[in-house]
N, C-alpha and C positions, 0 to 999 in steps of 0.2 A: 148762602153757603150750603152746598149739597151735603146732606148727612151721609155718613158711611153706613152701608147696609150691614145688618147682622149676618152671621154665617148662613143660617137657613134662608134668609132673604136673598143673599148673594146666589145661593144654589137653586132658587126657585126657577123652574122652567129651564134649567140647564141640562144639557146632554153631556154625559161623562164617558170617556173612553179609558178603560183600565187594561193594561197588560199584566199578566201574572195574577189574575183574579181568582185562580184556583189554588194559589199558594197560601201560606199561613197569614202573612200581612194582608194579602189581597182579599181574603174572605172577611177578615175583621174590618177592613176598609169599606167593603161593600155593605156590610151590616150596619156600620156606624152611619154611613151616608144616608141609607134608607130610613134609619130610625130617628136620626137627629135633623135631617134635612128632608122631611117627608114630601115636600112639593117639587123636588127635582123631577125632571121629565123622563130621562132614560139613562140607564147605565149599560154601555156596550162592553162586553168582556171578550177579549181576544183569546180564543182557545183553539188548541190543535184538534183536528178532526179525529174522531174515534169511530171505527167501523162498527156498525150495528147499534150505535147509540145516538138517538135523536138529540138535537139541542135542548129540547124541553127536559129530557131525561138527565142531561148533564147539569142543567140548572137545579133540578130537583135533588140530585146527588149532593150538591153544595148546600142548598137551603134546608135539607132534612137534618143537618147537623144541629146539636143542642145550642150552638152559637146563635141560631136564628129563632129560638123559641120565644124570647122576649118580644122580638119584632112581630112574629106571627100572632102573638097574643094581643097586640095592639091593633095592627092592621095587616091582614094577610094579603090585601090587594097590592101592597108595596112590592111584593115579589114579582108581580107582572111587569115591573119596570126594568127587570134584568133581561137583556137580550144578548145573544151570542153572535159574534162574527167569527167565521172560521179562518184561521191563519196561524202563522208560526213565526215567532221572533227570529228564528234562525234562518228564515228564508228572505231573499231579496224582496223588497216591497211588502215585507211581513207576510208574504204568501196570500195576500188578499186578492179576491177577484175584482175586476174593474168596477162593478156595480157597488159592492160594499165599500171599496176604497172611496168612491165618490160620495157615498152616503155619509161616511165619517167626515170627509172634507167639508161637506155642506152643513152638517148638523152639530158637530162636537164643539163644546165650549171649554172643557177642562180635560187635560190628559194626565193620567197617573201612570208612569212607566215603572212598574214594580217587578216585572219578570226578570229573572236572572238565574244562572246556574251558580250554585254556591259550593260545588264540589272542589275541594282543594287539589284533587288528583286529576282534574281535567287536563287533557292535552292542551298545548298552546292553541292549537287550531280550534278546538271546541270552545275554550274559554273566550277567545277573541270573537269567534263567530256569534256567540250568544250575548256576551256582555259588552262588546265594543261595536261590532257591526250591527247587532240588533238595536243598540241604542241609536246608532246613526240612522237606521231605517225608521225608527219611531220619530226622531227629530225631523227627518225629511217630511214625514206625514204631517207633523205638527205645524211645520212652516207653510204647508199648503192649505191648512184649515182656514176657512173664511171668517169664522167668528170666534177664534180662540181667545180665551181670557187668561189662561195660565197653563204652563207645562211643568209638571213636577216629576223630576227624575230621582228615583230611590237608589242611593249608592250605599256606602258603608264607611264607618269611621276607620276601618282597618285598611282601606285602600292606600292610606299614607302611613302604614305601619313601619316604614323605614325611617320615620321621624319620631322622636320621643315626645315632642309637643306638637299637637295638631290643632291649628286654629281654624276658625270658620271662614275659610277662603280657599280659592283654587291654588293648588300646587302644581307646578309644571310637570307634565308626564315625563317618564324616563325614556320614552320612545315616541316616534311620530305615529299617530294613530292611523293616518291614511296609508303610510307605507306598511305598517304592521298588518292591516287588513289585506292589502295587496299580497303580502308575503304568505299569509295563511291560506289565501285563495289559490295560490299558484305553486307553492312548494309542498312536496309530499310530507305526510305526517312523520314518517320515520326519520327524515333529515331534521325536521323541526324538533323532534323529541331529543335528539342529540344536542342541539344548540340552545334548548329552552333555558336552562339554568343561567347561562351566560347572557342571553338576550334579555331576560326579565330582571336581572340584577339591578338594584339591590332589593327588589320585592321578594318576599319569601315564597310566593307561589303564583301560579297562573291566575288564580281568582283575584287576588288583590291587584295584580298587574293589569288585568283586563278591565277591572272596575275603575282603576285610576285613569285609564285611557278613555273609558266611557264618560267620565266627568269632563275630560278635555274635549271630547266630541260635542257634548251639549254646550259647553262654553263657546267653542269656536263657531259652531253652526247657528246658535240661537241668541247669544248675548248681543243686546242692542237691537234685536229684531222682534222678539216676542218676550212676554213675561216668563221668566224661568226661575224655578226653585230646584236646588240640589240638596236633598235631605239625606243625611248620613246617619242611619241608626247604628248603635253598637250591637251587642248581642241581644236579640229580641226574644223575650221569654213569655210564659203564659199570662193571660189577662189578670189584672189586679182586681178590678171591680166590675167593669162593663164588658159585655152585657151580663155576664155571669163570672164568678170568681174562678180563677185557675183554669180557664179553658185553653186547651192546646191540642194540636192535631199531629204532633210528632214528638219523638224522643230526643231531639237535638238539644245541644247546649247543656248547661249545668243541671237541668232537671233530669235529663237522660242519665247523667253520671250518678245522680242521687238515687234514681230507680235501680240502676245496676248495683249500686252500693247496698241498697235495701234488700235486694234479691240475693245478695251474697255472690254475685257474679264478679264484681270488681273488688279485689282485695288489696290492690296497690295502685296508687295514682302517681304518675310521673309528672310532677309539677313543683313549683316553688310554693310552699304553704302560705306565703305572704302575697301571692299573686292576687291582684284585685279583680274581682268578677264584675266588670263593667257591663251591666245589663239593664234593660228598660222593658217593663211590661208592654205587651203588644197594644193594649188599649190606649195607653199613654202615647205610644209611638204614633198610632193612627190619629189621635186627637191633634198631635203636633203637625202631622202631615197636612191635615185639613186646615188647621189654623194658618200654616205657612202659605198654603195656596190662596186662601182668602186674603191674607195680608198683601201678598204680591200683586194680586189682581185688583186690589182697591186702592193702591197708591195713587195719589192725585198728580204727583210730579211724573212726567213722562220719562225723564232720564232715570229716575229712581225705579220706575216700574219696569223698564227694559234692561236694567242692570241685574244680572243673575245674582241670586242670594244663596248663600251656603249656610246650612245648619248642621251642627254636630249633635245628633240625638243620643247623647251620652248621659250616664248617671254620675259623671265625674264630680266629686266633692259633695254630692248630695246624700247618697246612701251607700257609701263604700263598704263592701264586705269582702274579706279575703277568703280563699279556698278553705283554709283551716277552720274559720268560723262557720262557713257553710256546712262543712262536714260535722262539726260539733252539733249544729242544729239538727242535721240529718240523723246523727247517732241518737239524739234525744227522742226524735220523732219515731224512729224505728223501734226503740225500746217501748214506747207507749202505744204505738199503732203498727205492729209488724204486718208485712205483706203475707198473703197466703202462699203456700208452696215455695217457701224459701229454700234455695239450694244450700246455703251455708249461713251460719249466724253472722249478721252484718257487722263487719269490722274492717275498715279500710284505712290503710296507712298512706301517708304522702311522703314522697322522697324526691329530692333534686338530683340524686345520684343515678345516672343511667344504669350502671352495673348492678346496683342494689335493686332497681326497678326490674331489670331483666331477670335477675335471680328469683325474686319473689313472685314475679309474674309466672315464671315457669313452674315453680313449686306449688303455688297456691291457686293458680288459675288454669294454666295449660294442662298440667298433668291430670288434675281431677276431671277436666273436660274430656281428655282423651280416654280416661278410664270409663267415664259415664257413657260416652259415645260408643265405646266398645261393647258395653253391656246392652245398650239400645240396639246395636246391630245384632247381637246374639238372640234377642227376643223378637227380632223382626221389625223394630221401630226405626224411624228415620233419625240418624244422628244429626245434632245441630249445634252442640255446645262448642265444639272445636272451631267451627266456622264463625260462631258468634264471638269467641275469644279472639279470633284472628281480626275481626272487625274492630273490636274494642282496642286491641293493640295498635292497629292501624290508626285509629282515631287518636290514641295517646301520642304517637309519634308525629302525626300530622299537626297536632295542637301544641307540640313542644315549644315552638317559637312564641306562641301566644300565652302559654301557661308558665313561662319562665321570664317573661318581660312585662313591664307595666308602661302604660302611656298616659299622658295628660291630654285629654280631648277637651279643649276649651269650648265651653257650652253656654257662654253668656247670652248669645242671641237666641239660642234654643230655649233657655230658661226664662228669658224675658217675654217670650211669646204669650204666656198666659196672662201677663200683666197688661197686654195690649188688647185684650178681649173687651168687647162692649158688655155692659152689665147684663144684657139679655142673654149673652152667650156663656156666662160664667158657669151656670149649673150644668150645662151639657158638655162643655169643652175644657174647663179648668181642672186642675188637680193639685193636691197638697202633698208635700213631702211625707207628711204623717200618714198618707194613704198607704204607704208601703212599709208595713211592719214586717221585718224580715221573717221572724218565726211563723207568723200567721200566713204570710205569703207562701213560704215554702210548704207549709202544711196543706194549704188549699190547692197548690199546684201539683203536689206529688201524691198526697194521701187520698184526698177526696175525689180527685178527677182522673186518676190513672188506675185502671183495672187491668193489671198486667198478669198474664199467665204464661207459664213455660210451655208454649205450644209452638206451632209452625211459625207464628208471627214473632216469636221471641228473637229470632235472628236479626230483626230490624230494630233492636233496642237502641243501639247507639247510632248506627248509620243506616239510613234508609234511602231509597230512591226518592229524591226530593221532587215535589210538585214544582212546576214552573212558578217562579215568583217568590219562593222562600228566600229570605234575605237574613240568614242567621249565621254570621260569619264563622267564628271558630268552632265548627262542628263537623266538618266533612272530611272524607278521606283525601288524601293528598298525594299530589305529585311529589309532594315533598319527598325529600330524600327518604325513600322507603327504607325502613330499618332493615339492614341486611341480616340481622341476627335471627329474627323470628318470622317476619312478615312473609306470607306466601303471595308473592306477586307473580307466581308461576304462570297463571292463566293470562294475566295481562301481558307478560313478556312474550308468551307464545303467540297470543293474538296479534300483538304488534309486529313481531317478526314474521308471522305468517302472512300478514297483510303486505309487508314489504317484499316478502319473497314472491308472493303472487303477482305483485305489480312490477318487480324489477328483475327477478331471476327465474321464476317458475316455481312450481310446487314440489313437494316431496318426490324423490326418485326421478325427477326430470333430468334429461340429458343437458349438460352445459356444453354447448358447441364452442369450439375454439375460435370460430370467426365472430362470435357474438360476445364472448366473455373470456377474461383471462385473469388468473390469479395463482398465487402459490398457496398450497394448503398448509397444514401444520408443519413447521420447520423444526426438525429435531437435531440433536448434536451431530457433529461431524462423524462421517463413517470412517474416514481414513486420513484425510488431509486437513491441515498439516500434521495434526495429531488426532488420535482417536478419542471421540467422546467430548471434545471441547465444547463448552457452552458458557454463557455469561448471565443466564437468567433462569428463573424457576417456572417459566411458562410451559404450557402443554404437558407432554409426557414426562418431562423432567420433574416438574412440580408434583405430578401424579406419583411417580416412583419414589420421590423423597417423602411426600406426605404420607403415603401408605407404609413405606418402609420404616418411617420414624414412629409409626403408631398414631399419627395425628388424624388420619382419615380412616374411620372404621366402617363407613357406609358410603357407597357411591351411587348417586342418582343418575342412572343411565340405562339405556337398553343394552343388555349384555351382548347383543348381536350388532351393535352399532360399529360400523367400520371406521377405524382410526386411519384416515388418509393422511400420510405424512411422508416427508422426504428429508434426508440428512442435509444439513446446511451446506456442506461442501459440494454435494451434487447439485443443489439449487443454484449455488454461485457459478458452478461450471456452466449450467444451462443458460444462465443470464448472460455470461460472457460470450458463449457461442452464439446466442441469438443476436446479440449486438453486432458481433463480427459478421454474421450472415447477412443481416439487414444492410450493413454499411457496404458490403462488397457485391451486392446485386449489380449486374451489368445493365439490365433493362431499367430505364429511368422510372417508368410507371410502376414496376414491381418494387423498386427501391423506395418510392414515395407513398406506397400503400401500406398503411399500418398493419403490423402483424401481431397476432394474439396467440399466446401459448398458455395452456393449463399445466402448471408445474405440479402435477398430481401423481400419486403412486397407484392410481386406479387401475385395476386389472393386472398389476405387476406383482405386488406383494400385499394383498388384502389381509388385514388383521383386525379382529374385533376386540372389544373391550374385555370380554371374558378371557380371551387368549392372553392378552397383555397381563391380566390379573394372575392367571395361572403361572405364566412365565416369571412374573415378578416375585411370586411366592418362592419359587425355586432359587432365585437370585438372592432374596433377603435371607433365606435359610443358610445359604452357602457363604454369603458375604454380608453379615448384618451391619447396620449402621451403628455408630457410637451413640451412647446416651439416648437409647430408644425410650419413648414415653410408654409404649404398650406393645405387646407382641404383635407383629404385623399379621393381620388376618382380616382385611376388609371384605365386605359383602357388596353385591350389586343388586339394585332394585329399580324397577320402572315405576313403582307406586310411590307417589309423592308423600302420602301420609306415613307409609312405612319408613321411607327415608327420613322424614322430619322427626318421627318418634325416636328412631335409633340415633339420629344426629344429636338430639337433645340428651338422651341417656348416656351414650357412649363417647360423645365428643364435647358437648357444651358443658354438661355438669362437671365432668372431671377437670375441664379447663378452669371453671370457676373455683373449684376446690383448690387446685394447684396454685392459681393466682392468689387466692386467699392466704395460703401458706407463705407464698413469696412475700406478700405484703407484711405478714406478721414478723418475718425475719429481716425485713428491711430491704428486700430485693425488688427489682422492678417487675411487676406483673406483665405478662405478654401473651399467654396462651388464649385468653378470651378474645383478644383483638385478632389473633391469628385465626381462630376458629370463625370469627366474623367474616374475615376475608375469604376463607375457604367456602363458607356458605354462600356468600355473595357470588363468587365465581361459579359455584355449582348451579345456582338458579339462573345466572346469566347464560350459562352454556347449555341449559336444558333443551332448548330448541335444537341445538346441534348434536347433542348426545342421544337424542331420541329419533333422529331422522338420518337417512342416507341419500347421497346424490351420486350420479354418474358424471364424472368430469372427463370428457373425452380428451385424451392426452397424446394422440398419435403424433402430432407435430412436435410436441416436446421431446418424446423419446426418439423421434426420427432424427433429431439434431445431431446425435453422436455419430450417425452414419454419414453425415455430410462433412465430417472433419477431414482435413488433409492428413496424409500419413504422418507428417512431422508433428501434428498436434495431438495425435491419439494418446500418447503416453501422458501428456499433461492434462488433457481435458475430457477424455472419454471416461466412461464408467460402465460397470456391468451390473446386471440384476443381482448378482451375488453380493454386491456391495450393500444391498438393502435386505440381507437375510433377517428374518423376523427376530430370532433370538439375539442376533448380533446388535440390531439397532435398539432393541429394548435394553440390552445390557449397556449400550453406549449412553443411553439416557441415565441409567443408574450411575455409570462412571462419571458423567458430567456433573451430576448433583453431588456425589460423594467426594470426588477428587478435586474438582475445580471450583465448586461453590461452597461446600461445607469444609473443604480442605482437610478431610479426614484421611489419615494415612492408612493404607491397607494394600495388600498385595492382590491386585486384580489382573495382573498380566497373565497369570496362568489361565484364568477363565477366558480372557480375551483371546488368547491363542487358540483355545479350543473352539471358539466361535468362528 
């Protein structure tokens, strides 16, 4: 009977290929393999090319970290076994040149696919390209390798977070991975962004969706063909013991929250206090990855060897600690060992109530950040705290699904791995539950190893650009429903819309030709037919007039010179009817069957900007005030986002919170905070349109009325006078006041003067 090789013996003279070797897990994996399996032949790291940096310099950047000090003290020559192959997981065939691809096919024995994007706010395109198609490309390469012993794919326990109990087996993906890859390769991002939430349902974000597809890719392509392991770590946190205690290269996860807490940056946490922090130290995670690869490769039974194995690398039922306990430990540590340069005395509360969180976040985090940044600007320094608080808030909302829910990750197979070690491997690869003493671990990870200063790097405290290969699930920004109340997604929205505009419609101030595009612009209440000012919704100018006139909107985020291109709905309907009649009555068959396009725009006829609307509105509100006004109407206009945001918080959000608090006290239903949330969401969503102007060529549209038959003129024609500036602004006021709010008032006198 052939004896099973120990782990170092199994890896003797083996060539290893690792994607994501520059990430958190990847670095620790490389170090552990070199230290505990010293006779391995070569480790190939797939890294993206960096201009001006030689491969040797990139290796040195990684190995100069304190993580490698123990290894270098034993045998410095081991580092020479690290080789770089230039490529990119996001590219087809991993971006490898033919020579290096063939080299890997001929030489590699073990593959560790660690690389992944863990950003929760990745677009569907980016998440699938990196985490699903990238996995497909690695699997394709593994299947071609001539001497492959095992392929290990690093996934995440949270890829099945739509289930409360997750066992160590494959769960069917919610979409077809082949079709999904084809979709993201061929459909534009803007369209996919609109459809993402529905397409990925019931997954909470694109990260978990793409990683679940990645598991299906590995299973479909490799099961029964090559030895495969799918290893799912939960939240990966700093090293426990090896090679040094508390080593970490990022502020992700619970340790980042504790540092923010200790620095006085985080004063309120949006979470369930009883939320279980399911996390595993990275050194234990790497040990289990190596053990699982060894076990799969050394199965004697062929069927067992070629059947994919799944492991949940979770701390479930071993060392459970909830968020409240973690904060209590942190509070004790900060009292005994405070950070330098603390912004505020450490004291962080936890709340499950979103509105409580928002209120305290504004008062204790955002307002102080704005004040300090203002002072920094005055003395000529770079402001950073507002941007940092924005990232902290984004992370809080992105993590809400994970910090308000608990899962049971069944980890029997994972935990049993250490009992299947050979006696010779126990010292190097086993671990005990007692190794993880919570207080000591937190102390080592946060106090001894993190030297944080409030400088330019501080803005990376909670969310930083992740190196390829970081697999630390609940830590990143997210697509997630971005919180409409505070989060500034302005730049992302503008970038997305600008990309779409450049691809589909043209850039700012470009002419929109009627033969190429057709649309109706903002449709406002009726000018005259069948009644003046009729409207059935608060969209566009109607909502603007009502919101400002009621005192709900005190600050407008827009370019004052932005042209509000709009047409009354009755004129729009007339033009629609005329165009249908005209197309149907063409005598020439070719002309009749050629599609016609009309731009239903007011461009060049009655141009009016936001500032003019505001000034006209003030006159109307003074003469015909709304009933039950919250505040005297007097909104301002600003192009500066930070000015808008500050005034929105002070003059709109804080009063709404106070009024809603009073309403709750007297037993009434609060509503203003929710309303302000909608107003802010709309403001940010419209930012691209309220800061840019276009020229919509409308010659064909306005020429329609001259093609009417004499008998149709009375019913279907219209005059430019029908769209007088003060008249249609007043009609928007009438629509909101009379037909939507049903407020009784004498507006006929004013209407007649218009």
